N, C-alpha and C positions, 0 to 999 in steps of 0.2 A: 505493501497499502504506498501511495506516494505520501510525505509527509509536510504538513506548512507547519511550524512549529509553535512561531507567535500566538498564529492566526489560531490553528485547533487549538490550546490551551488556553487561550478566552472563551473558546465556541466551546467547550467544553464546560468553560465555568457557568457561562450563559445560560446552558441547556441542562444543565442542573440547577441556578435560579428560577429559568422560565415555569419549570412546573411549579405550581398553586394553583387557586382557588381557580375550580369550575366557572407701498406699495400700492396696490389699486383694487377696487373692489370688483369682483370679473362678476358676481352675481349674489345673490340671495334667496335663501324660502326661509319660512316661516312652521313652526308648529302651531297646529289648529286645538292640541289634547289641552293645554296650558289651560284653559276658560275654565277648567272642571271646580275652579278656588279648590285647589288641594293642599294650596300652598303653607309654611309654618306661622299658624298666630301666635306663637311666643316668638318668633323672630323677627315676625313681618315682612316676611322674604318669601315671594317677590311680590312685590307692585307694582312692576312693570316688566316691560318686553327682558329677555335675558343675548345677550349678543354670543354667539361662537363663533371667534373668531377661527377663517380656516387657513393657514400657510401657504397653502397650494392654487394648481388650479381647477378649476370645473371640472370634474371627469376624472379626475385619480383618486386614488385609494382614498385620504383622508377627505376629501368630498362627499366620496359616497357614502363614507360610512357615517360620518354626524346627519348626513340628509336619510340617511338609516334610521341613527336613535333618533332624532326628532318627527318622525311618526307614531312611536311609543314613547316618547317622552312627555312626560306630565307632571311639569314644576310647578303648577297653579298662574303659573304666565306664559306667553308664548316664549321660544327659542327660536333667534332670527342667526340665519349662517349668514358668514359673509367671508367669502373668499377675498386673499390678502394674498394674490402670490410674489412671489421674488426670492434671488439667489437660495437657490435647493430648501424654502422654506420660512431663512433665518430671518425676512421683510414681516414677515407675519407674527415671529416666534416674538422678536422685538417690541410689536404691537401690544401683542398679550403681556408681553412683560410689565409695558413702560403704560400700560390702560390703570382707571381707577379703580384701587381694591374693592368698589364697592361689590363685590360678585357679581352685579351684572353685565360683564364682561369675560368670558372667560376663552378657552381655547381647547381645539386639539391640534395633540401633537405626539409624535413618539419618543421616546425616551433616547436612544441611539443618535437620532440629529440632536439635539439639543446636547449630550454628549460632544458630539462629533463638531460643534461652532467653537466651545470652549480650547477642545483640545488642540485643533487646526489652530487658535488663535483668532480666526474669525469674531469670536463677540470678546467683548472685554469684559464683561460678569460673568458669571459662571450659571447661568443660564439653571443647569440642571439641579443644580444647588440652591438656586433661590425662588425659584417657582415656587407655587403649591400644588401638590399633588392634591387632585381631589380621585384619580380612579383608573384604573386601566380598563379596556371592553374587550378587548381583543388581539388574538395573538396574527400575524402577519408571514409570510414565509419570500425567502426571494429566490427563483427561477432562471437558471440558464434557458432561454428563448431564442427561436429563428422565427422567418418565416416561409411559408409553404415556396417561395419563390428560388430559394434556396437547395430544397429538393430533397436535405439535411432530417433523416429522422429519427437520429440517431446523436449523442456529441463525439461516438468516438468517428461519424462519418465527418463533422468539421476538424475532427483535430486533421483526421487522414488531409483534408483541401486545405486543410492550412498550412500544414509543413509542407505539402508537394507546390504553394500557392503565396510560401510565406510576402507579407507587404500585402495582400488587397484584400482584406479582411478589416470591419471595422467591426471594435463592440462596443454599444452602449450603455452608460450608465449613470445614477439619478446625484446628481453633485459630483465632487471631486472633495478630495483631503477631507473626506469624511467617510464615516465607516460602512455606507456604500461602495465607497470607490475601494473602500479595503480591503473587500470580498470579489471584488469583479479582478482587483489586482491577484487576488491570494489563489482563486480559484484558477485561474489564466497560469500563474505557475506551476500550479499543483496537474498544469495538465499538460505542461512542459510547451504552453504556443508564446505568453506572454510576451518576447520580443520578435513575435510574427505577424501581430496582428495593431491595432491603432485604438485607444480606446477616449471615446469620446460623451465626457460627461455634461446632461443634461439638466435642466430645471423643474427636477419630478419625474414622475414615473410617466406623469401624462402625454410629457414631451417627447421624452426615452420611444414610448410607444410608436407615436405620432411619425419619428423617425424613422423605425420598423415598419410600417405598414407602408412607407412613402421610399420604400426600400434604398433610406439613406445609409442603412447599418445593415448589416447581415446579421450578429449576434448582439442580444443585449441581458444584463444582471438586472432583472427588473422583480416585483414586488406580485405575487398571485394575483393582489387584491384592483392593479395598474393592469392586470392582463387578460386576471379572467373572462371578461365578456369577449373576447381577441380570438379566446381561447375557445370558446362556446360556439365562436360564427367558426370554428377553422381556416381563421385567418393570423392566426399566431403558435409555433409548435412548441411545445416547451421540451427541453431534452432534459432538463435533471431539475431538482430543486433541490435547495443549500439543508440537508436538513440530517441525521441520520438513520430517520427511516423513511419512506413512504410514507405520506401524506392522506389523508381518507379523501382532500378535494381531488387529488388526484392520483387515484393510485397505477392505475399503468407507466407510469412516472418514474424514474429510478432514482430518488437522494443520489444526497455525490457520496455517499461514503460508500453508498452501496459499491457506486460506479469509482472507487478507492482514491478519491479524493476526501484527502480530514480537513471540509471545509464546509463548515454549520453554520448557516444566520436564519433569524427569527428573531421579529423585533413586534411589539406591542404598541395598540394603539391609545394613547387616552386623553385625557382630560384636564389641564393645569389653568392653574387661578394666579393672579398678581399678587407678589410677595405682602404679606399682610390680612390679604382677605380671611375674616371671620372664619375660627374654624368651627363654630355652628354650621355658617353656611357653605361650608365646603362637606361636612359629612348630610349635609342637609341635600346638597346636589348631590353624590356619592350612593346615598341611601336612594336615591328616586334613579338613577345610570345601575345598580343594581337591582331593581325589579324590570328594567327591561332587560335587562340581562337573561332574569328571568324567563323570561318570554319564547313557549316554543317557537312563533311568529318569527320572531325575530332574529333568536337566531337560525330557522331555515332563510331568513332574508340575504344576514349574514355572510351564511356556508354558499347560499348562489354569488357571491360577490371576492369571495375566497379567501374570507377572515375563518379564525374559530374562537367562538365567544370563547371568553378566559376574565371574569371578573375579578379585578384584585382591590381592597382599596386602598385609600391614597398612604399614607402610613406606609403599608408595608410595599408598594410601588415604591418609596420613595428611597427607602431602607437597599431592595433588590438594584435600583438605578446607580447608588453610589458603588455598589460593589461591580457592577458591569463599568463600570469609568475608572476604577482601576487596575483590573482587567485588561478595558482595553488601550491601556497608556503604551503598553511595547509595538503595539499597533501604531499608533500614531509616531513612536518615534522610527516603526520601521519605514512610513511614509514619507516624512521632511528628510531619512539619509538618501530616500531614490530621487527629492525631490532636490534635493544635493543647496 
Protein backbone atom coordinates (compact mmCIF):
# COMPACT_ATOMS: atom_id res chain seq x y z
CA UNK A 1 0.00 0.00 0.00
CA UNK A 2 1.29 3.42 -0.89
CA UNK A 3 1.90 5.61 2.15
CA UNK A 4 1.26 9.30 2.62
CA UNK A 5 2.68 9.73 6.07
CA UNK A 6 1.66 13.19 7.28
CA UNK A 7 -1.78 13.15 5.70
CA UNK A 8 -2.42 9.56 6.69
CA UNK A 9 -1.64 10.36 10.33
CA UNK A 10 -3.95 13.34 10.33
CA UNK A 11 -6.62 11.42 8.46
CA UNK A 12 -6.57 8.63 11.02
CA UNK A 13 -7.12 11.17 13.77
CA UNK A 14 -9.91 12.84 11.81
CA UNK A 15 -11.64 9.54 11.16
CA UNK A 16 -11.56 8.72 14.86
CA UNK A 17 -12.90 12.08 15.93
CA UNK A 18 -15.54 12.11 13.19
CA UNK A 19 -17.23 9.14 14.78
CA UNK A 20 -19.76 11.06 16.83
CA UNK A 21 -23.45 11.42 17.29
CA UNK A 22 -25.74 10.35 14.99
CA UNK A 23 -18.83 39.69 -1.02
CA UNK A 24 -22.06 39.97 -2.83
CA UNK A 25 -25.50 38.64 -2.21
CA UNK A 26 -26.24 36.12 -4.91
CA UNK A 27 -29.59 34.93 -3.60
CA UNK A 28 -31.74 34.34 -0.56
CA UNK A 29 -34.61 32.22 0.65
CA UNK A 30 -36.70 32.15 3.80
CA UNK A 31 -38.30 29.37 5.80
CA UNK A 32 -42.02 29.53 6.38
CA UNK A 33 -41.98 27.14 9.33
CA UNK A 34 -40.96 29.96 11.60
CA UNK A 35 -44.44 31.45 11.85
CA UNK A 36 -45.58 28.97 14.47
CA UNK A 37 -44.55 31.09 17.41
CA UNK A 38 -42.46 28.34 18.96
CA UNK A 39 -39.63 30.60 20.18
CA UNK A 40 -38.48 30.65 23.79
CA UNK A 41 -40.53 33.03 25.92
CA UNK A 42 -37.85 33.13 28.62
CA UNK A 43 -35.27 34.19 26.04
CA UNK A 44 -37.60 36.51 24.16
CA UNK A 45 -35.91 35.11 21.09
CA UNK A 46 -36.36 35.27 18.21
CA UNK A 47 -38.44 38.39 17.64
CA UNK A 48 -37.39 38.91 14.01
CA UNK A 49 -35.90 37.02 11.08
CA UNK A 50 -32.63 35.14 11.56
CA UNK A 51 -30.15 35.50 8.70
CA UNK A 52 -27.97 32.53 7.76
CA UNK A 53 -24.86 33.53 5.82
CA UNK A 54 -23.80 31.00 3.17
CA UNK A 55 -20.17 31.75 2.26
CA UNK A 56 -20.33 30.03 -1.12
CA UNK A 57 -22.19 30.39 -4.42
CA UNK A 58 -25.74 29.16 -5.00
CA UNK A 59 -25.95 25.54 -6.08
CA UNK A 60 -23.00 24.27 -4.05
CA UNK A 61 -22.98 21.94 -1.07
CA UNK A 62 -23.26 24.64 1.61
CA UNK A 63 -26.08 26.35 -0.25
CA UNK A 64 -27.99 23.10 -0.71
CA UNK A 65 -27.52 22.23 2.96
CA UNK A 66 -28.91 25.50 4.30
CA UNK A 67 -31.84 25.61 1.93
CA UNK A 68 -32.61 22.03 2.91
CA UNK A 69 -32.37 22.79 6.63
CA UNK A 70 -34.66 25.81 6.56
CA UNK A 71 -37.44 23.76 4.99
CA UNK A 72 -37.73 21.90 8.30
CA UNK A 73 -36.35 24.45 10.79
CA UNK A 74 -38.85 25.95 13.25
CA UNK A 75 -37.04 28.70 15.13
CA UNK A 76 -40.16 30.69 15.94
CA UNK A 77 -39.28 33.22 13.23
CA UNK A 78 -38.21 32.95 9.61
CA UNK A 79 -34.69 31.86 8.70
CA UNK A 80 -33.36 33.73 5.67
CA UNK A 81 -30.44 32.35 3.64
CA UNK A 82 -27.98 34.89 2.20
CA UNK A 83 -25.15 33.95 -0.18
CA UNK A 84 -21.91 35.89 0.36
CA UNK A 85 -19.32 34.22 -1.85
CA UNK A 86 -15.65 34.83 -2.57
CA UNK A 87 -12.12 33.74 -1.60
CA UNK A 88 -13.12 30.10 -1.15
CA UNK A 89 -15.64 30.94 1.57
CA UNK A 90 -13.44 33.40 3.45
CA UNK A 91 -15.43 36.55 2.56
CA UNK A 92 -18.63 35.06 3.94
CA UNK A 93 -16.80 33.69 6.97
CA UNK A 94 -15.55 37.19 7.78
CA UNK A 95 -19.03 38.63 7.38
CA UNK A 96 -20.42 36.04 9.76
CA UNK A 97 -17.54 36.55 12.19
CA UNK A 98 -17.91 40.34 12.21
CA UNK A 99 -21.71 40.42 12.44
CA UNK A 100 -23.59 41.52 15.55
CA UNK A 101 -23.65 38.83 18.23
CA UNK A 102 -27.34 39.39 18.97
CA UNK A 103 -28.30 35.97 17.56
CA UNK A 104 -29.90 37.29 14.40
CA UNK A 105 -26.98 36.52 12.09
CA UNK A 106 -25.44 33.06 12.05
CA UNK A 107 -23.58 31.26 9.29
CA UNK A 108 -22.97 27.84 7.88
CA UNK A 109 -19.43 26.62 7.29
CA UNK A 110 -17.17 23.65 7.86
CA UNK A 111 -14.38 23.39 10.37
CA UNK A 112 -11.81 22.26 7.80
CA UNK A 113 -12.05 25.48 5.81
CA UNK A 114 -12.15 27.63 8.95
CA UNK A 115 -8.96 25.93 10.15
CA UNK A 116 -7.41 26.38 6.71
CA UNK A 117 -7.96 30.14 6.71
CA UNK A 118 -5.93 30.50 9.89
CA UNK A 119 -3.21 27.95 9.22
CA UNK A 120 -2.57 29.24 5.70
CA UNK A 121 -2.15 32.80 6.98
CA UNK A 122 -5.20 34.04 5.06
CA UNK A 123 -7.04 35.01 8.25
CA UNK A 124 -5.60 37.40 10.79
CA UNK A 125 -7.94 36.00 13.43
CA UNK A 126 -8.14 32.31 14.42
CA UNK A 127 -11.73 31.99 13.24
CA UNK A 128 -12.04 28.34 14.21
CA UNK A 129 -11.13 29.29 17.79
CA UNK A 130 -13.10 32.53 18.15
CA UNK A 131 -16.41 31.68 16.52
CA UNK A 132 -19.22 30.28 18.65
CA UNK A 133 -20.11 26.73 17.60
CA UNK A 134 -23.85 26.06 17.36
CA UNK A 135 -23.73 22.49 16.03
CA UNK A 136 -22.67 20.28 13.16
CA UNK A 137 -25.47 18.62 11.25
CA UNK A 138 -23.99 16.57 8.39
CA UNK A 139 -20.78 14.95 7.16
CA UNK A 140 -19.59 15.27 3.58
CA UNK A 141 -16.99 13.26 1.63
CA UNK A 142 -14.51 14.15 -1.08
CA UNK A 143 -14.41 12.23 -4.35
CA UNK A 144 -12.03 11.87 -7.26
CA UNK A 145 -14.23 12.44 -10.30
CA UNK A 146 -13.99 12.72 -14.06
CA UNK A 147 -16.42 13.49 -16.86
CA UNK A 148 -17.85 10.92 -19.30
CA UNK A 149 -15.90 12.66 -22.08
CA UNK A 150 -12.61 11.18 -20.84
CA UNK A 151 -13.88 7.63 -21.13
CA UNK A 152 -12.29 6.71 -17.80
CA UNK A 153 -14.34 4.50 -15.51
CA UNK A 154 -11.65 3.67 -12.95
CA UNK A 155 -8.86 5.57 -11.25
CA UNK A 156 -6.32 3.21 -12.78
CA UNK A 157 -7.47 4.12 -16.29
CA UNK A 158 -6.88 7.79 -15.47
CA UNK A 159 -3.45 6.99 -14.03
CA UNK A 160 -2.48 4.97 -17.09
CA UNK A 161 -3.49 7.79 -19.43
CA UNK A 162 -1.63 10.41 -17.40
CA UNK A 163 1.52 8.30 -17.28
CA UNK A 164 1.37 7.88 -21.05
CA UNK A 165 0.52 11.55 -21.65
CA UNK A 166 2.20 13.62 -18.91
CA UNK A 167 1.28 17.29 -18.76
CA UNK A 168 -2.00 16.94 -20.63
CA UNK A 169 -4.44 16.52 -17.73
CA UNK A 170 -5.74 19.28 -15.46
CA UNK A 171 -7.14 18.54 -11.99
CA UNK A 172 -9.56 20.90 -10.27
CA UNK A 173 -10.01 21.36 -6.52
CA UNK A 174 -11.79 23.80 -4.22
CA UNK A 175 -9.44 26.48 -2.94
CA UNK A 176 -5.67 26.63 -2.55
CA UNK A 177 -3.46 26.24 0.52
CA UNK A 178 -6.30 24.60 2.40
CA UNK A 179 -7.34 21.11 3.46
CA UNK A 180 -9.05 20.50 0.10
CA UNK A 181 -5.85 21.37 -1.74
CA UNK A 182 -3.87 19.21 0.67
CA UNK A 183 -6.17 16.27 -0.07
CA UNK A 184 -5.70 16.78 -3.79
CA UNK A 185 -1.93 17.08 -3.50
CA UNK A 186 -1.51 14.05 -1.27
CA UNK A 187 -3.83 11.81 -3.30
CA UNK A 188 -2.06 12.68 -6.55
CA UNK A 189 1.28 11.96 -4.88
CA UNK A 190 0.01 8.60 -3.65
CA UNK A 191 -1.17 7.78 -7.16
CA UNK A 192 2.25 8.68 -8.57
CA UNK A 193 0.98 11.42 -10.88
CA UNK A 194 1.44 14.62 -8.87
CA UNK A 195 4.25 15.92 -11.12
CA UNK A 196 2.45 14.89 -14.33
CA UNK A 197 -0.73 16.98 -13.98
CA UNK A 198 -1.69 20.61 -13.46
CA UNK A 199 -3.77 21.50 -10.37
CA UNK A 200 -6.23 24.39 -10.75
CA UNK A 201 -7.98 25.70 -7.60
CA UNK A 202 -11.54 27.01 -7.88
CA UNK A 203 -13.61 29.22 -5.60
CA UNK A 204 -15.87 26.49 -4.27
CA UNK A 205 -17.25 23.14 -5.35
CA UNK A 206 -19.87 24.58 -7.71
CA UNK A 207 -17.17 26.38 -9.72
CA UNK A 208 -15.02 23.25 -9.92
CA UNK A 209 -17.97 21.19 -11.12
CA UNK A 210 -18.82 23.82 -13.74
CA UNK A 211 -15.25 23.57 -15.03
CA UNK A 212 -15.49 19.77 -15.24
CA UNK A 213 -18.82 19.94 -17.04
CA UNK A 214 -17.39 22.49 -19.47
CA UNK A 215 -14.36 20.36 -20.31
CA UNK A 216 -11.87 22.80 -18.80
CA UNK A 217 -10.53 20.10 -16.45
CA UNK A 218 -10.42 16.33 -16.77
CA UNK A 219 -10.36 15.36 -13.08
CA UNK A 220 -11.50 16.99 -9.88
CA UNK A 221 -11.36 16.43 -6.14
CA UNK A 222 -14.77 17.65 -5.04
CA UNK A 223 -17.36 16.88 -2.39
CA UNK A 224 -20.18 14.42 -2.81
CA UNK A 225 -22.62 17.21 -1.99
CA UNK A 226 -21.31 19.32 -4.88
CA UNK A 227 -21.31 16.44 -7.36
CA UNK A 228 -24.28 14.23 -6.42
CA UNK A 229 -26.76 15.80 -8.85
CA UNK A 230 -24.30 15.41 -11.73
CA UNK A 231 -23.51 11.84 -10.74
CA UNK A 232 -27.24 11.07 -10.74
CA UNK A 233 -27.51 12.64 -14.21
CA UNK A 234 -24.54 10.57 -15.46
CA UNK A 235 -22.54 13.70 -16.33
CA UNK A 236 -19.99 13.09 -13.57
CA UNK A 237 -18.13 9.81 -13.07
CA UNK A 238 -16.89 9.17 -9.51
CA UNK A 239 -13.70 7.11 -9.48
CA UNK A 240 -12.79 7.06 -5.77
CA UNK A 241 -14.26 8.22 -2.47
CA UNK A 242 -11.68 9.60 -0.04
CA UNK A 243 -12.52 7.35 2.87
CA UNK A 244 -11.31 4.18 4.55
CA UNK A 245 -14.31 2.24 3.23
CA UNK A 246 -17.10 2.56 0.71
CA UNK A 247 -20.03 4.79 1.64
CA UNK A 248 -23.73 3.98 1.48
CA UNK A 249 -24.43 6.73 -1.06
CA UNK A 250 -21.97 5.25 -3.59
CA UNK A 251 -21.62 1.56 -2.86
CA UNK A 252 -20.16 0.81 -6.30
CA UNK A 253 -17.32 3.36 -5.94
CA UNK A 254 -14.14 2.07 -4.26
CA UNK A 255 -12.56 3.96 -1.39
CA UNK A 256 -9.07 5.38 -1.57
CA UNK A 257 -7.85 2.95 1.09
CA UNK A 258 -9.39 0.02 -0.78
CA UNK A 259 -7.50 1.16 -3.89
CA UNK A 260 -4.25 1.34 -1.94
CA UNK A 261 -4.04 5.08 -1.28
CA UNK A 262 -3.95 5.94 2.41
CA UNK A 263 -5.57 9.36 1.97
CA UNK A 264 -8.98 9.84 3.58
CA UNK A 265 -11.05 12.95 4.05
CA UNK A 266 -14.43 13.72 5.52
CA UNK A 267 -15.69 17.09 6.63
CA UNK A 268 -18.59 18.09 8.84
CA UNK A 269 -20.81 21.03 7.93
CA UNK A 270 -22.58 23.02 10.58
CA UNK A 271 -23.55 26.39 11.98
CA UNK A 272 -21.65 29.11 13.80
CA UNK A 273 -22.32 32.47 15.45
CA UNK A 274 -20.25 35.58 16.17
CA UNK A 275 -18.12 35.56 19.30
CA UNK A 276 -20.04 36.54 22.41
CA UNK A 277 -23.46 35.35 21.28
CA UNK A 278 -25.65 34.49 24.29
CA UNK A 279 -25.05 30.80 25.19
CA UNK A 280 -28.78 30.39 25.75
CA UNK A 281 -29.43 31.49 22.17
CA UNK A 282 -26.78 29.07 20.90
CA UNK A 283 -28.37 26.22 22.84
CA UNK A 284 -31.83 27.16 21.58
CA UNK A 285 -30.78 27.15 17.92
CA UNK A 286 -28.79 23.94 18.43
CA UNK A 287 -31.82 22.20 19.93
CA UNK A 288 -33.95 23.28 16.98
CA UNK A 289 -31.29 22.00 14.57
CA UNK A 290 -31.26 18.68 16.42
CA UNK A 291 -35.01 18.41 15.92
CA UNK A 292 -34.45 18.88 12.19
CA UNK A 293 -31.76 16.17 12.15
CA UNK A 294 -34.17 13.72 13.78
CA UNK A 295 -36.77 14.08 11.02
CA UNK A 296 -36.66 11.04 8.66
CA UNK A 297 -37.67 13.21 5.72
CA UNK A 298 -34.70 15.51 6.37
CA UNK A 299 -32.32 12.54 6.62
CA UNK A 300 -33.62 11.30 3.26
CA UNK A 301 -33.37 14.74 1.68
CA UNK A 302 -29.77 15.12 2.84
CA UNK A 303 -28.90 11.64 1.57
CA UNK A 304 -30.18 12.67 -1.84
CA UNK A 305 -27.79 15.63 -1.69
CA UNK A 306 -24.85 13.43 -0.75
CA UNK A 307 -24.77 14.22 2.97
CA UNK A 308 -24.80 11.88 5.96
CA UNK A 309 -26.76 13.42 8.84
CA UNK A 310 -24.64 13.42 12.00
CA UNK A 311 -25.67 15.98 14.62
CA UNK A 312 -22.99 17.09 17.09
CA UNK A 313 -23.68 19.85 19.61
CA UNK A 314 -21.61 23.03 19.70
CA UNK A 315 -19.26 22.29 22.63
CA UNK A 316 -18.40 18.83 21.29
CA UNK A 317 -17.93 20.20 17.77
CA UNK A 318 -15.46 22.80 19.03
CA UNK A 319 -13.45 20.26 21.03
CA UNK A 320 -12.94 18.05 18.00
CA UNK A 321 -12.20 21.05 15.75
CA UNK A 322 -9.35 22.07 18.04
CA UNK A 323 -8.03 18.51 17.86
CA UNK A 324 -8.26 18.58 14.07
CA UNK A 325 -6.34 21.83 13.95
CA UNK A 326 -3.50 20.27 15.91
CA UNK A 327 -3.41 17.20 13.66
CA UNK A 328 -3.45 19.28 10.46
CA UNK A 329 -0.42 21.39 11.39
CA UNK A 330 2.12 19.13 9.60
CA UNK A 331 0.02 19.12 6.42
CA UNK A 332 0.11 22.89 6.18
CA UNK A 333 3.83 22.81 6.90
CA UNK A 334 4.26 20.44 3.94
CA UNK A 335 2.22 22.71 1.65
CA UNK A 336 4.20 25.76 2.73
CA UNK A 337 7.46 23.96 2.01
CA UNK A 338 6.29 22.95 -1.47
CA UNK A 339 5.08 26.50 -2.19
CA UNK A 340 8.61 27.56 -1.29
